[in-house]
C-alpha positions as CSV (number, residue, x, y, z in Angstrom):
1,M,80.4,23.0,-29.1
2,E,78.9,21.1,-32.0
3,T,80.3,17.9,-33.3
4,T,79.6,16.1,-36.6
5,L,77.6,13.2,-35.2
6,S,74.6,12.0,-37.2
7,D,71.4,14.0,-36.8
8,D,69.2,10.9,-37.0
9,G,66.1,12.8,-37.7
10,R,66.4,15.2,-34.8
11,E,65.9,18.3,-37.0
12,E,62.7,16.8,-38.4
13,R,61.4,15.8,-35.0
14,G,62.3,19.3,-33.7
15,R,60.2,20.9,-36.5
16,A,57.3,18.7,-35.6
17,M,57.7,19.6,-32.0
18,A,57.7,23.3,-32.8
19,D,54.4,22.9,-34.6
20,A,52.8,20.8,-31.8
21,K,54.2,22.0,-28.5
22,K,53.9,25.3,-26.7
23,I,57.5,26.6,-26.6
24,R,57.8,29.6,-24.3
25,R,60.5,32.2,-23.9
26,K,61.6,33.1,-20.4
27,G,64.2,35.9,-20.6
28,A,67.1,34.6,-22.7
29,L,66.0,31.0,-22.2
30,W,63.4,28.9,-23.9
31,M,61.2,26.4,-22.2
32,V,60.5,23.3,-24.4
33,P,58.0,20.6,-23.2
34,S,59.4,17.1,-23.6
35,A,57.9,15.0,-26.4
36,T,56.6,12.5,-23.8
37,N,55.1,15.2,-21.5
38,A,57.6,14.2,-18.9
39,G,58.7,17.7,-18.1
40,T,60.2,20.8,-19.6
41,Y,63.7,21.3,-20.9
42,V,65.6,24.6,-20.9
43,V,67.3,25.7,-24.2
44,D,69.9,28.4,-24.1
45,L,70.8,29.7,-27.6
46,A,73.0,32.4,-26.3
47,D,75.5,30.2,-24.5
48,A,79.1,31.1,-25.3
49,D,79.9,27.6,-26.6
50,G,76.8,27.4,-28.8
51,A,73.3,26.3,-28.0
52,T,72.7,24.1,-25.0
53,C,69.8,22.0,-23.7
54,T,69.1,20.3,-20.4
55,C,67.7,17.1,-22.0
56,P,69.6,13.8,-21.6
57,D,70.3,13.6,-25.4
58,F,72.2,16.9,-25.4
59,E,74.0,16.0,-22.2
60,L,75.2,12.7,-23.7
61,R,76.0,13.9,-27.3
62,Q,76.8,17.6,-26.8
63,C,75.2,18.2,-30.2
64,K,71.9,19.8,-31.3
65,C,68.9,17.9,-29.9
66,K,65.4,18.1,-31.2
67,H,64.6,20.7,-28.5
68,I,67.3,23.1,-29.9
69,H,66.0,22.5,-33.4
70,A,62.4,23.2,-32.2
71,V,63.5,26.6,-30.8
72,E,65.5,27.4,-33.9
73,Y,62.5,26.6,-36.0
74,T,60.3,28.8,-33.8
75,I,62.7,31.7,-34.2
76,I,64.2,32.5,-37.6
77,R,66.8,35.2,-37.5
78,E,67.8,37.1,-40.5
79,T,70.8,39.4,-40.5
80,A,70.9,42.1,-43.1
81,L,74.0,43.6,-44.7
82,D,73.8,46.6,-42.4
83,G,73.9,44.4,-39.3
84,T,70.2,44.7,-38.4
85,V,68.6,41.5,-37.2
86,T,65.0,40.6,-38.0
87,E,63.5,38.0,-35.8
88,T,60.6,36.1,-37.2
89,R,58.5,33.9,-34.9
90,T,56.1,31.3,-35.9
91,V,52.7,32.0,-34.4
92,K,49.8,29.7,-34.1
93,V,46.6,31.7,-34.8
94,T,43.6,30.7,-32.9
95,Y,40.1,32.1,-33.1
96,K,37.5,32.3,-30.4
97,Q,34.4,30.2,-31.5
98,D,31.0,31.6,-31.0
99,W,29.3,28.3,-30.3
100,P,25.7,29.4,-29.9
101,A,25.9,31.1,-33.3
102,Y,27.6,28.1,-34.8
103,N,24.9,25.7,-33.4
104,A,22.1,27.9,-34.5
105,A,23.6,28.1,-38.1
106,Q,23.8,24.3,-38.1
107,V,20.2,23.8,-37.0
108,N,18.8,26.4,-39.4
109,E,21.0,25.4,-42.4
110,K,19.1,25.1,-45.6
């Protein structure tokens, strides 16, 4: 159930949130931390009426909030002509740091 109210930067804030926050999937639902670290909101993209969120903004406007945009940015779905769906997720790559080797390299740098 999406209306045509102004987005007011919600999509942009959702993209920033997707980059900065740890969005987790729990079954068919998505757990999105609030921007102010005041809790976690639940996003359901599979709702019969469209995507839903438990945040106050969605409850008031009944339109896409930044949390829904963040989940959509995290998951990009592509549907091919034969009906197959490819789901691409953004992944933050982290590497374990070998601090003793790093420190030794810094001390012995020429």
